KOLMIKE-869803 format. One record per residue: x, y, z of N, C-alpha, C, O, CB in turn. Coordinates in steps of 0.001 Angstrom, whole numbers, padded with zeros to 6 digits, always signed. Glycine has a CB too. Layout:
N
XYZXYZXYZXYZXYZ
...
This chain:
83
-039232+023911+014673-039525+024302+013232-039136+023040+012409-038135+022396+012725-038654+025674+012732
-039873+022701+011415-039509+021578+010475-038952+022155+009210-039372+023177+008667-040749+020664+010138
-037948+021389+008784-037422+021822+007631-037717+020789+006344-037831+019572+006490-035945+022032+007913
-037805+021380+005253-038102+020250+004100-036951+019221+003750-037165+018138+003206-038433+020998+002698
-035619+019720+004152-034601+018986+003785-034253+018185+005155-034021+018789+006202-033452+019890+003163
-034239+016797+005054-034053+016083+006313-032540+016107+006823-032246+015824+007984-034535+014610+006120
-031627+016463+005873-030076+016457+005879-029625+017879+006698-028442+018134+006923-029431+016423+004153
-030621+018668+007062-030225+019921+007649-029940+019950+008947-030882+019823+009729-031094+020819+007483
-028622+020116+009456-028247+019633+010735-027158+020671+011162-026952+021605+010386-027729+018079+010697
-026437+020596+012329-025577+021567+012878-024229+020890+012411-024045+019699+012661-025769+021819+014543
-023370+021569+011795-022023+021343+011300-020974+022120+011946-021190+023320+012115-021963+021603+009920
-019928+021643+012312-018730+022430+012673-017630+022682+011685-016800+021822+011390-018139+021819+013741
-017659+024073+011109-016698+024453+010311-015381+025011+010972-015347+025904+011818-017270+025349+009479
-014364+024373+010473-013086+024502+011212-012047+025141+009964-011825+024643+008860-012552+022852+011908
-011554+026295+010492-010556+026943+009632-009138+026234+010146-008762+026273+011318-010595+028705+009814
-008389+025554+009023-007334+024802+009406-006040+025685+009469-004986+025225+009908-007211+023648+008482
-006155+026888+009040-004959+027789+009259-004718+028289+010875-003589+028400+011354-005194+029126+008288
-005675+028503+011452-005652+028918+012795-006408+028139+013884-006418+028549+015045-006103+030180+012796
-007105+026902+013469-007787+026028+014237-009031+026588+015151-009423+026071+016197-006786+025424+015036
-009511+027649+014579-010703+028286+015002-011902+027566+014326-011827+027130+013178-010658+029802+014663
-013141+027454+015193-014255+026751+014526-015565+027493+014784-015668+028273+015730-014363+025275+015027
-016514+027257+013976-017761+027810+014480-018911+026781+014123-018740+025936+013245-018035+029277+013841
-020051+026884+014817-021041+025798+014261-022138+026675+013526-022484+027825+013798-021760+024775+015543
-022575+025871+012568-023595+026497+011668-024535+025321+011232-024169+024149+011328-022891+027255+010351
-025776+025691+010743-026658+024526+010216-026404+024466+008667-026213+025491+008012-028329+024771+010552
-026413+023214+008124-026065+023027+006909-026492+021726+006407-026953+020918+007213-024771+023221+006801
-026386+021402+005081-026758+020104+004640-025434+019456+004129-025587+018357+003594-027905+020168+003524
-024410+019844+004184-023107+019398+003684-022997+017836+004431-023383+017566+005568-021777+020588+004154
-022368+016919+003464-022083+015620+004032-020748+015522+004396-019968+016075+003621-022399+014554+003165
-020320+015024+005267-018838+014908+005594-018759+013600+006344-019719+013126+006952-018236+016181+006499
-017486+013004+006267-017206+011722+007206-016593+012208+008398-016732+011443+009353-016223+010590+006559
-015889+013365+008648-015281+013749+009662-016056+014092+010730-017076+014729+010466-014552+014617+009366
-015795+013793+012033-016334+014315+013186-015338+014802+014273-014147+014499+014341-017181+013337+013710
-016099+015682+015186-015377+016288+016129-016255+016390+017412-017473+016568+017413-014890+017599+015618
-015434+016248+018531-016098+016350+019889-016049+017625+020545-014969+018192+020715-015532+015425+020802
-017318+018201+020988-017220+019589+021425-018328+019434+022587-019484+019033+022455-017544+020810+020157
-017680+019851+023743-018632+019650+024958-019367+018375+025074-020595+018355+025155-019663+020680+024965
-018596+017251+025085-019170+015876+025009-020167+015652+023995-020940+014751+024323-019758+015511+026237
-020387+016120+022979-021201+015989+021933-020227+015864+020508-019260+016570+020224-022223+017252+021975
-020781+014788+019759-020156+014897+018335-020972+015748+017332-022188+015940+017318-020003+013457+017706
-020052+016193+016530-020804+017109+015286-019985+016669+013866-018806+016317+013837-020596+019083+015592
-020700+016752+012943-019841+016514+011546-018903+017707+011568-019191+018799+012058-020827+016509+010014
-017777+017398+011002-016672+018413+010842-016430+018684+009274-016421+017772+008447-015273+017855+011568
-016244+019974+008972-015983+020409+007689-014721+021342+007768-014789+022388+008415-017234+021107+007095
-013532+020961+007094-012475+021927+007100-012390+022679+006051-012687+022354+004902-011326+021422+007255
-011865+023996+006525-011956+025034+005381-010506+025588+005388-009845+025467+006420-013166+026291+005633
-010003+026156+004352-008772+026764+004208-008953+028275+004633-008015+028789+005240-008251+026582+002749
-009856+028882+004419-010292+030314+004463-011564+030571+005022-012619+030241+004481-010312+030878+003189
-011455+031242+006254-012816+031653+006776-012768+033063+007356-011726+033691+007174-013326+030649+007888
-013754+033635+008025-013429+034911+008620-012410+035074+009590-012021+036208+009868-014460+035379+009160
-011923+034049+010148-010877+034188+011306-009497+034470+010454-008722+035272+010974-010769+032665+012366
-009121+033893+009208-008031+033993+008435-007911+034945+007296-006814+035406+006980-007838+032865+008015
-009070+035268+006640-009085+036029+005562-008784+037374+005881-009469+037867+006777-010242+035920+004924
-007691+038263+005218-007324+039486+005590-008425+040521+005389-008370+041575+006022-006151+039818+004904
-009364+040292+004590-010612+041329+004505-011263+041360+005696-011593+042459+006141-011692+041003+003441
-011564+040157+006429-012334+040120+007576-011665+040477+008869-012240+041027+009808-012867+038879+007674
-010156+040050+008839-009258+040247+009993-008812+041680+010075-008441+042071+011182-008036+039327+009906
-008793+042522+009061-008311+043908+009016-006924+044093+008836-006376+045173+009056-008647+044581+010156
-006169+042798+008333-004911+042778+008265-004597+043068+006513-003700+042434+005957-004399+041337+008958
-005264+043874+005908-004963+044225+004623-004011+045177+004593-004136+046136+005354-006013+044616+003937
-002818+045089+003660-001809+045910+003605-002180+046843+002479-002629+046477+001393-000525+045197+003457
-001932+048161+002871-002101+049260+001890-000853+049653+001061+000214+049899+001624-002564+050468+002619
-000981+049703-000127+000013+049901-001074+000191+051744-001189-000702+052550-001452-000523+049049-002598
+001491+051994-000925+001604+053584-001056+001642+053970-002541+002444+053582-003389+002994+054185-000318
+000675+054760-002671+000409+055351-004090+001382+056568-004476+001241+057674-003954-001142+055892-004163
+002328+056306-005377+003077+057449-005795+002822+057664-007167+002567+056708-007900+004502+057321-005554
+002871+059014-007657+002617+059321-008999+003743+059006-009901+004768+058505-009437+002270+060679-009118
+003619+059272-011193+004601+058923-012231+005866+059737-012174+006993+059317-012435+003994+059081-013575
+005505+061084-011760+006539+061956-011563+007441+061715-010461+008659+061853-010578+006050+063142-011443
+006876+061362-009403+007672+060912-008033+008432+059631-008290+009544+059428-007804+006623+060623-006721
+007787+058758-009084+008609+057451-009163+009755+057681-010281+010758+056970-010225+007594+056101-009587
+009640+058590-011226+010685+058938-012081+011925+059685-011348+013105+059378-011514+010086+059796-013168
+011472+060661-010555+012607+061165-009801+013266+060510-008875+014451+060774-008675+012336+062129-009247
+012583+059511-008129+013220+058596-007207+014194+057633-007978+015300+057375-007504+012126+057787-006428
+013806+057152-009067+014521+056243-009887+015692+056977-010422+016796+056473-010217+013659+055666-010989
+015607+058266-011178+016875+058702-011688+017400+059958-010859+017982+060892-011410+016728+059040-013221
+017171+059910-009616+017622+061124-008705+019118+061146-008913+019487+062301-009127+017229+060953-007022
+020062+060313-008924+021383+060497-008792+021926+060487-010329+023130+060671-010507+022003+059382-007819
+021108+060286-011384+021639+060407-012643+021471+061794-013385+022068+062019-014438+021068+059373-013397
+020647+062691-012798+020412+063932-013430+021056+065098-012556+020864+065282-011354+018870+064123-013637
+021850+065837-013402+022525+066911-012920+021910+068184-013026+022183+068789-014062+023664+066965-013475
+021073+068806-012144+020517+070045-012276+021563+071250-012158+022410+071279-011266+019457+070139-011269
+021433+072229-013122+022364+073149-013141+021671+074652-012553+022366+075666-012481+022934+073171-014657
């Protein structure tokens, strides 16, 4: 299959947080290169990818939702004397 853009090639996208990478076709221009299986590919370093972003990894922390009354009771529990 021929592409209109001649710069369309396989590029390695590398997550710099956990050093995982994946290959994808793109028109990005980069001066960095990486050797994978005895072949050199252009390298693009990323700070966040599907390997390190909490939404994709399932490491999202859930906040415990408490109501206004529960928060008040917890905060002033020792200051209120019920008779």
